[in-house]
C-alpha positions in Angstrom: -31.4 21.5 2.1 -30.8 18.1 0.7 -28.1 15.9 2.3 -25.3 16.0 0.6 -22.3 13.0 0.1 -21.0 11.1 3.5 -17.8 12.5 3.8 -16.3 9.2 5.9 -17.7 6.8 2.9 -15.1 8.2 0.9 -12.5 9.1 3.7 -12.7 5.7 6.1 -9.1 6.0 7.4 -10.0 9.9 8.8 -13.4 8.5 10.4 -11.2 5.8 12.3 -9.1 8.2 13.3 -12.3 10.8 14.7 -13.3 7.4 16.3 -10.5 6.5 18.0 -10.3 10.4 19.5 -14.4 10.1 20.3 -13.4 6.8 22.2 -10.8 8.5 24.3 -13.3 11.6 25.4 -16.0 9.3 25.6 -13.3 7.2 28.3 -11.7 9.9 29.9 -14.7 12.4 30.9 -18.0 11.4 32.6 -20.9 10.9 29.6 -23.3 13.8 31.1 -20.4 16.5 31.1 -19.2 15.2 27.5 -22.4 15.3 26.2 -23.6 19.0 27.7 -20.0 20.3 26.3 -21.4 18.4 22.9 -24.4 20.1 23.0 -23.6 23.4 23.5 -21.0 23.3 20.8 -23.3 21.8 18.1 -25.8 25.1 19.1 -23.3 27.7 18.5 -22.1 25.8 15.6 -25.8 25.9 14.3 -25.5 21.8 13.7 -29.3 20.4 13.8 -27.6 16.8 13.6 -25.7 16.9 16.4 -28.1 19.3 18.5 -30.4 16.4 17.9 -28.2 13.7 18.7 -26.5 15.1 22.0 -30.3 16.1 23.2 -31.4 12.5 22.5 -28.5 11.0 23.7 -28.6 13.6 27.4 -32.9 12.6 27.1 -31.9 8.8 27.2 -30.1 8.9 29.8 -32.0 10.6 32.1 -30.8 14.4 32.4 -34.1 16.1 32.9 -35.7 18.0 30.2 -35.2 21.2 32.1 -31.2 21.2 32.2 -31.4 19.6 28.4 -33.2 22.9 27.3 -31.5 25.6 29.3 -28.0 24.4 27.9 -28.1 27.4 25.6 -28.3 29.8 28.8 -27.0 27.6 31.2 -25.4 31.1 33.0 -28.9 32.4 33.7 -29.7 28.6 34.9 -26.4 28.0 36.9 -28.4 26.5 40.2 -29.2 23.3 37.4 -25.0 23.0 36.5 -22.3 21.7 38.8 -19.2 24.0 39.0 -17.7 21.4 36.7 -20.1 21.3 33.9 -20.0 25.6 34.6 -16.3 25.5 33.9 -16.6 22.9 31.1 -19.5 25.2 29.2 -17.7 27.8 29.6 -14.6 26.6 28.3 -16.1 25.2 25.2 -18.0 28.7 23.9 -14.3 30.6 24.4 -12.7 27.7 22.6 -15.5 27.5 19.8 -15.7 30.9 19.7 -11.9 31.2 19.3 -12.0 34.0 16.2 -13.7 36.3 18.3 -12.3 35.6 22.0 -8.2 34.6 21.3 -9.3 32.6 24.5 -8.3 35.1 26.7 -5.9 34.1 29.6 -8.9 34.9 32.3 -11.0 32.2 30.6 -8.2 29.9 30.8 -7.5 30.7 34.4 -11.2 30.3 35.5 -10.9 26.9 33.8 -8.2 26.1 35.6 -9.6 27.3 38.7 -12.1 24.8 38.3 -10.7 21.9 36.2 -7.7 19.5 36.5 -5.2 20.1 34.2 -6.3 16.9 32.8 -9.7 17.5 32.8 -9.2 20.7 30.4 -6.8 18.8 28.4 -9.8 16.5 28.2 -12.6 19.1 27.5 -10.3 21.1 24.9 -9.6 17.7 23.1 -13.7 17.0 23.1 -14.4 20.7 22.2 -11.9 20.4 18.8 -13.6 17.3 17.9 -17.3 18.4 18.2 -16.4 21.5 16.0 -14.9 19.0 13.2 -18.1 17.1 13.5 -20.0 19.8 13.3 -18.6 21.1 10.2 -19.3 17.6 8.5 -22.5 17.7 10.0 -23.2 21.1 8.3 -21.5 21.1 5.1 -22.9 18.0 4.2 -26.2 19.0 5.5 -26.8 15.7 7.4 -30.3 15.2 8.5 -31.5 14.8 12.3 -33.2 11.7 13.3 -36.2 13.9 14.4 -36.3 14.4 10.3 -35.8 10.6 9.3 
């Protein structure tokens, strides 16, 4: 597949807005937690560019390869993930798959049993942002660094 246009080249004001949201979630959430959520959302959406980027960021920041490799099956590898990480990953999945899940009350209550309201709000913003970035990456065939 060949790369398509660079959306933000044609929509710089939109890029600035997305950048502001990215700056917010980057300051609001612990880096490893945010990157794990970003990676999981990107895996669900099949965004090669984002999967590559977030995998590299996690490894660069010292997260062990075992943990990174098992993000898609985090429930089976629960011992590698903290309570907050598991709650955030579960929430990320149900929100990303909103068309199928409809984000049930039970999932919301499970998330709030572990995360504060502020953390849940910030993770929800991060999930929404990553879903948007995935749509840019997939639709415009952004090339992962591994293919550069």
